[in-house]
C-alpha positions as a Python dict, from the first residue, in 0.01 Angstrom:
ca = {
    (1, 'M'): (0, 0, 0),
    (2, 'I'): (-15, 129, 357),
    (3, 'E'): (249, 44, 617),
    (4, 'R'): (132, -64, 962),
    (5, 'G'): (453, -108, 1157),
    (6, 'P'): (649, -388, 985),
    (7, 'W'): (331, -507, 805),
    (8, 'K'): (218, -380, 465),
    (9, 'V'): (-158, -357, 408),
    (10, 'V'): (-253, -443, 51),
    (11, 'Q'): (-628, -417, 102),
    (12, 'S'): (-859, -364, 397),
    (13, 'R'): (-1230, -447, 414),
    (14, 'D'): (-1503, -459, 675),
    (15, 'V'): (-1685, -792, 686),
    (16, 'Y'): (-1928, -714, 969),
    (17, 'A'): (-2048, -414, 1167),
    (18, 'D'): (-2316, -336, 1424),
    (19, 'P'): (-2349, -52, 1677),
    (20, 'W'): (-2089, -212, 1910),
    (21, 'I'): (-1829, -390, 1693),
    (22, 'R'): (-1671, -383, 1349),
    (23, 'V'): (-1472, -673, 1203),
    (24, 'Q'): (-1197, -581, 958),
    (25, 'I'): (-993, -818, 741),
    (26, 'D'): (-664, -696, 595),
    (27, 'D'): (-476, -863, 312),
    (28, 'V'): (-115, -805, 414),
    (29, 'I'): (248, -864, 340),
    (30, 'R'): (379, -1003, 668),
    (31, 'P'): (704, -885, 827),
    (32, 'D'): (876, -1193, 675),
    (33, 'G'): (769, -1081, 324),
    (34, 'R'): (504, -1351, 274),
    (35, 'P'): (139, -1269, 193),
    (36, 'G'): (-122, -1324, 461),
    (37, 'I'): (-431, -1189, 631),
    (38, 'H'): (-483, -1013, 960),
    (39, 'S'): (-819, -966, 1132),
    (40, 'I'): (-903, -682, 1369),
    (41, 'I'): (-1214, -659, 1584),
    (42, 'H'): (-1289, -295, 1666),
    (43, 'I'): (-1501, -261, 1978),
    (44, 'K'): (-1664, 70, 2063),
    (45, 'P'): (-1429, 267, 2295),
    (46, 'G'): (-1540, 242, 2655),
    (47, 'V'): (-1479, 313, 3019),
    (48, 'C'): (-1437, 113, 3336),
    (49, 'V'): (-1508, 271, 3674),
    (50, 'L'): (-1413, 161, 4024),
    (51, 'A'): (-1620, 334, 4291),
    (52, 'M'): (-1453, 351, 4633),
    (53, 'D'): (-1592, 499, 4955),
    (54, 'A'): (-1407, 670, 5241),
    (55, 'E'): (-1366, 336, 5424),
    (56, 'R'): (-1188, 187, 5119),
    (57, 'N'): (-1482, -32, 5021),
    (58, 'V'): (-1520, -82, 4648),
    (59, 'Y'): (-1846, -131, 4460),
    (60, 'L'): (-1850, -391, 4183),
    (61, 'T'): (-2112, -526, 3947),
    (62, 'E'): (-2213, -891, 3967),
    (63, 'E'): (-2373, -990, 3640),
    (64, 'F'): (-2400, -1276, 3392),
    (65, 'H'): (-2195, -1199, 3081),
    (66, 'Y'): (-2305, -1378, 2767),
    (67, 'A'): (-1964, -1398, 2594),
    (68, 'V'): (-1791, -1580, 2882),
    (69, 'G'): (-2105, -1769, 2985),
    (70, 'R'): (-2083, -1697, 3356),
    (71, 'V'): (-2142, -1443, 3630),
    (72, 'T'): (-1850, -1203, 3677),
    (73, 'L'): (-1745, -940, 3931),
    (74, 'E'): (-1629, -619, 3764),
    (75, 'G'): (-1612, -246, 3778),
    (76, 'V'): (-1883, -54, 3600),
    (77, 'S'): (-1820, -62, 3225),
    (78, 'G'): (-1985, 81, 2918),
    (79, 'G'): (-1939, 216, 2570),
    (80, 'I'): (-1871, 582, 2498),
    (81, 'E'): (-2150, 741, 2294),
    (82, 'P'): (-2041, 976, 2012),
    (83, 'S'): (-2181, 1279, 2200),
    (84, 'E'): (-2000, 1194, 2526),
    (85, 'T'): (-1656, 1234, 2675),
    (86, 'P'): (-1511, 933, 2860),
    (87, 'R'): (-1582, 1110, 3192),
    (88, 'Q'): (-1946, 1172, 3098),
    (89, 'T'): (-1984, 805, 3007),
    (90, 'A'): (-1824, 700, 3336),
    (91, 'E'): (-2063, 920, 3534),
    (92, 'R'): (-2367, 795, 3339),
    (93, 'E'): (-2274, 427, 3362),
    (94, 'L'): (-2197, 443, 3738),
    (95, 'R'): (-2534, 608, 3805),
    (96, 'E'): (-2728, 370, 3576),
    (97, 'E'): (-2565, 41, 3678),
    (98, 'L'): (-2502, 86, 4051),
    (99, 'G'): (-2703, 396, 4142),
    (100, 'I'): (-2389, 583, 4250),
    (101, 'V'): (-2307, 949, 4195),
    (102, 'A'): (-1950, 1057, 4272),
    (103, 'T'): (-1808, 1407, 4322),
    (104, 'R'): (-1436, 1315, 4307),
    (105, 'W'): (-1309, 1160, 3986),
    (106, 'T'): (-958, 1048, 3901),
    (107, 'E'): (-876, 938, 3547),
    (108, 'L'): (-625, 651, 3572),
    (109, 'G'): (-526, 619, 3206),
    (110, 'E'): (-626, 414, 2907),
    (111, 'L'): (-601, 38, 2873),
    (112, 'D'): (-585, -193, 2571),
    (113, 'P'): (-751, -510, 2706),
    (114, 'F'): (-620, -730, 2423),
    (115, 'T'): (-368, -608, 2165),
    (116, 'A'): (-322, -886, 1908),
    (117, 'N'): (-654, -876, 1723),
    (118, 'V'): (-886, -650, 1923),
    (119, 'H'): (-892, -270, 1929),
    (120, 'S'): (-1095, -170, 2234),
    (121, 'P'): (-951, 135, 2413),
    (122, 'T'): (-1086, 158, 2767),
    (123, 'T'): (-1044, 468, 2985),
    (124, 'L'): (-1012, 391, 3357),
    (125, 'F'): (-1165, 599, 3636),
    (126, 'L'): (-1167, 594, 4014),
    (127, 'A'): (-1483, 750, 4160),
    (128, 'R'): (-1492, 874, 4521),
    (129, 'D'): (-1714, 1082, 4753),
    (130, 'L'): (-2015, 867, 4674),
    (131, 'T'): (-2388, 929, 4701),
    (132, 'F'): (-2639, 650, 4640),
    (133, 'V'): (-2944, 698, 4416),
    (134, 'S'): (-3172, 464, 4223),
    (135, 'T'): (-3037, 260, 3932),
    (136, 'A'): (-3159, 272, 3570),
    (137, 'H'): (-3067, -67, 3423),
    (138, 'E'): (-3107, -136, 3052),
    (139, 'G'): (-3322, -429, 2940),
    (140, 'T'): (-3015, -649, 2895),
    (141, 'E'): (-2881, -579, 3245),
    (142, 'K'): (-2955, -779, 3560),
    (143, 'I'): (-2690, -633, 3789),
    (144, 'Q'): (-2624, -677, 4160),
    (145, 'C'): (-2411, -423, 4347),
    (146, 'I'): (-2138, -592, 4550),
    (147, 'R'): (-1963, -391, 4825),
    (148, 'L'): (-1625, -527, 4937),
    (149, 'P'): (-1326, -395, 5125),
    (150, 'L'): (-1050, -311, 4876),
    (151, 'A'): (-824, -572, 5040),
    (152, 'E'): (-1088, -843, 4987),
    (153, 'A'): (-1135, -741, 4623),
    (154, 'M'): (-757, -763, 4579),
    (155, 'Q'): (-765, -1119, 4713),
    (156, 'L'): (-1040, -1206, 4462),
    (157, 'L'): (-817, -1067, 4187),
    (158, 'I'): (-520, -1272, 4310),
    (159, 'D'): (-718, -1596, 4338),
    (160, 'G'): (-866, -1554, 3987),
    (161, 'T'): (-1225, -1477, 4082),
    (162, 'I'): (-1207, -1130, 3927),
    (163, 'T'): (-1088, -1176, 3568),
    (164, 'H'): (-1209, -863, 3385),
    (165, 'A'): (-881, -700, 3276),
    (166, 'P'): (-979, -332, 3319),
    (167, 'T'): (-1119, -407, 3666),
    (168, 'C'): (-799, -591, 3762),
    (169, 'V'): (-588, -292, 3658),
    (170, 'L'): (-819, -51, 3843),
    (171, 'L'): (-799, -256, 4161),
    (172, 'L'): (-420, -272, 4140),
    (173, 'K'): (-394, 103, 4081),
    (174, 'A'): (-638, 182, 4366),
    (175, 'H'): (-446, -49, 4598),
    (176, 'L'): (-113, 116, 4511),
    (177, 'L'): (-253, 468, 4538),
    (178, 'F'): (-436, 415, 4867),
    (179, 'V'): (-221, 164, 5059),
}
């Protein structure tokens, strides 16, 4: 039996896996001593990038996201490939999705977007000193680049238009660092 905090794991098994997610079911002894199950969805570790120019404009993606069934405004996000560092992924994704190359990078920590049943560590980056090049969208991506003043993006966060958790944290951090 393996201890996981106050939980005891009797048995763990994967019930589904693909290149992006793995679903794990654990038979457990709960903290109250009763038997139970706990499910964990492991999502490939990723990055989220907020690009910001010298005039404090930010560059966001506008794209339909299948899981939530609507168009969202977010920072550039993507999964870290096994051969990449988080920074390399951030650079690649920013260039592919928005056609932006940055020369100044600030890592702003790691975020756990949802902690109860999802393990999806996301490393946050602020990209500055921007150059614009052509994009290289994947076949599943139909992305528009949206340029907004940081203050306007903050208002969209406050009014609930921007709901992507890593992007919300990045906007808050950028606002606090560059106010």
